[in-house]
N, C-alpha and C positions, 0 to 999 in steps of 0.2 A: 557900585560893588558892593559885595557883601564883606564887612568887618566886624570883628569884636573888639569893642573898646572896654577899658576900665572905668566905669563912670565915678567911683571913689574907691580908697582904699578897704580893703574888707575880705570877705569870705568870698566863695566861688559866685555867689549868688550876683556879684556886682558886676561880673562880666555880661556885656549887653551887644546884640547883634544889631548892627546899624547899616543903613546904606549911605555910602558916601561917593563922592566924584573919584572916578578913575584917577589917579595921580600922575602928573606928568615928570618923566625924570629931567633934572637939571643937568648943568653941566658936569660931566664926570660922574652921571649916574646912568641907571638902566631900568627899564621897566620889566619885571618878571611877573608872567601869568602863573599862579603859583600851582603846582600840582600836587606838593606836599608841605607841612609845615611840622617843625617840630616843636612837643610839649616838653618843657624841663623844669625842673626845681627851681631854677632862677625864675621863671615865668610866675610861681608861686609868690617867692619873695618881692617879685615887683608889684604883684597885684595886690599882695596883704598889707603893703608899706614899710616892709622890713628894709628896703632900699632905699626909702625915702630921704634918708641924711645922705645919700649919693646922689642926689638931684632927680631921683623918679618924681613924677607929679601924676596925679589923678587925671583921666582923660584924655589918656593916650591909647592906642592900639598895642597890645602886647605881641611879642613874637620876635626873635633875634634870629631864627634859622629857617629858610625856605629852600626848596627845590623846585625849578619849574623852567618854562620856556621864555626865552629873552624876545619882547616884542617889541620895543622900543628901546631907541639909547637918546641920551642929552648930547648936547655939543660937546666936540672933542671926544668923542668915544668913538672906537673903530665899529664901523656899520656890519661888520662879520661878525659881531656877537648876535645879531638878530636870526632868530631861529635856531639858535643853539640850545640845549638842555644844560642847565647850569645848576649849581649849589652856592649857596652864599650867605654869610652872617650879615645881618642888618646892622644897624649902629645901636641895637638894641631894643629898637620898637618896629612896629609896621608890619610885622609879619602875619600874624592872624588876619589875614583879608585873601580875597580873591587875586588882586594884583599888589605888587609890592615893589618898592623903590629901592635900590641898593647902589652901594659906589662900585664902579666898574672894577676898581681894584679889589674887591672882595669877590669875583666870580671865580668857580673851579668849574671848568668843564663836567660833566657827568659821562664818565666810560660807559660804552657800549653795553647794555644790559644790565646797567643798575638803575632800579627803580628809584623814584623819588622819595617813596615812605623809607627805602634803604639808605638814602643817601643822608636825609634827614636824622635818622636813627644812628649811623656812624658817624657823621659830620661833626659836629661840635663836641660831643662825649669822645670821640676818639682823639680829635685834636687836644682837647683839654687833659685829658689822660696821659697822653704821648708828652706833651711838655712840662706837665707837673711832675712825672717821672724824671725826665730829665733834669726838672729843678731839684730835684731832691737827690740827685747823683745818683740814680739808680743805675748798678753794674749788674751783669751775668753774675750768677753764684751768690747772690744777697737773695736776703728772705723778705717778704712782704706781706704785710697785714692789710687788707683793704675793709674800712670801716664802713658799712653802709653799701656792701657789694652788690645789692639786687638793682641800683637805678641804672640809669643809662652810663653815666661816668663810671660807675664801679663796675659794670659787667666789662667794658672796656679797658679799664686798668687790669683787673683780672686777667683778660688774654693778652693784653701788651705785656704784664711781666711775666707771664708764661713764655710768651713769643720772644722776650728778652733774657731767657734763659736763668729765671729766678730759681733759687734752690729749693723754695717753699713759698707757696701762694696761699694763704689763710684769709678767711673771710668771716665776717660777722654777717648774720642774717636771721630772720625772724622766724623761720619754719624749717622743717627737714625737707619739704620738697622744693624749698627754693635752692636749699644745699645741695640738694642733686643735682639740680638744673646747674649751678655754679661749678661743681665737679666735672659737668659735663663740658664746661668751658676752659677747664684746666686746674680749679682749684685743689690744691691737695689737704687742706683742713678746713672744716666747717666749724663755728664758733656761736655761740648765741651771742646777744646783743650787747653784753658785757664783755666778751674776749673770754668765756669759758665754754667746756663743755666736750672737749676734745683731748683726752689723755696722751694721745700722740704727738699734739703739736708743738712746735717749737717754745721753750721758755720765754725766748725773747726774739726782735726781729731788727732788720737793718732800717726798714722803712715801714713806718704807720701811715698808710693813706686814707686822708679821711675826709668824707664827704657830709658827716653828719654834725660834727661839733656839739654844742650842747652842753648841759651841766656834766655829763659824762666824760668829757674829752680826757679832763685831766687824768683819770683813774688808766689813760691808755698810754703816758708816760712811761708806767712798770712794764709795759709791754716791748719796750726798746732796750738792745743790748748796747754795750758802749759803744760811742760814735752814731749812735742811731739818729734818725732824722723823723719827724713827724709832718706830714706835707698836708696842710688844711687847703681844700680845694671847694669847701661849700659849708655851709651852716643849715641844713634841713632841720635841726632840732634846735634851730636859735644860736646866740653867741654863748659863751661859757662867762662863769662868773669872772670876776675882773681880777681874780687871785690866781687863775687857773693854771698859771705856770710854777706853782709853789713847788708841786712835786718834782719839776725838771729842776729847779734851784736845790731842792733838798737833794737831788741825786746830783751834784756838780759834779762828783769826780768823775761820771760815766761821758761827760762832753755830750751832751745831747744837744740836738738842734730842734727848734721850732719853726717851721716854714709856712708860710701862706703863699698860695698861688693862685692868679688871676691870670685869663688869656690876653687880657688888654695889656699886659706887658710884653706881649710876642709880638714883633713885627708884623706888619699884614702881610708881607710876602713869605714869611716864614709859615704863619697861619696856613697860606694857602697849600704851600708845599706839604706842611704836615697833613694836612686834610686828603691832598690828592694821593700821598702816599698811604693813607688809611683806605681811601679806595681802591687803590691798586691790590693793596693786601687782601682785601675782601674779595677781588676780582680771582685772586689766586687761591681764593679757600682758606687764606691763613688767619681772617678774621670774621666774625658770624655777626650781621646785623642781627640783634634781638627784638623783635617787635612785639610789643605786649597787645597792643590793639591799634586800629585804624576807625577814627572817628569823622563824621563831617563836622567841617568848621563850626555849623550852627550849634555843636554839642560841646562845645570850649567848656562849659560850666560842669558837665559831666566828666571830662578830663581832668579837669581840676580838683573835683571830688575824688576821684581814684588817685591823683597823685597824693593828695594830703593825706587819704587814707590808708595810704603804705600798699595798696593793692596791686602797683604795676611794677612788672619785672622787666627791666629794659626801657623802651620808649612808645610812648602814645604820640602815634602822627594824627594830624588833623587834615582832611582832604576837603577842598571848596566843592560843592554838589553841583556846580556849571563846569 
């Protein structure tokens, strides 16, 4: 089978297409012949070595999200899964391949009419945004600022905040064109990357939902109202400086909170239920799968170049050529 490996940590060019034996599912696993493979910001962090401290190693196959057809099962797995179209998270690797092995506990059946490309566009991004908003104790009537809203998680956070009854949903983005597209998804205010540019935007927000992090993160503490929460779900601009929380400490009387969120802390059964609800909401027309582009698996390098260049609005999906 064709697969894409990270030969060594570095830029997109370290991704290499290789021929490997088709993996065999072990006990509790299934083999999926992939129809679509999600490309996300976390893949970039795994490829460039940012996550090496968390156990990522060079020489592995990227890819944490796939959709496709179950073609084989391991011991102890219900054979009724064979022939079903499913979505699944891998254990963090193995998805950039024509066949992928995943745990049977990770499987979510695809609803009738939902394409594999839409599934990997909605799946992990929608699930992460859903649980991150819950982790930040978001409730209807509160205001939300989504920092870095044009990416996969960002566009889902915007839609879910709107669907959840937010009083205002502001976004930071890099262009007027992207701002217009985010307004069509429900954003009420469009700001530039430093959180300015709209005189009618709220002076403060109950939640700052941040996928970017980086050196500018501390300045967004000033965007929070008393009892406001900053929820960080990514670090696409890298980690902030060690003293990043000083503006929050300086505003001690506002009782601000800084919260990190990883879907790794969500029980697998809850992940599956959350993803199934995202799929169902999309089927009802309540959520939109925002697909930037579909590329062949062999063009994973190009996909990563586009992500790093900030060209992607929504998600890129890879599809095997076979």
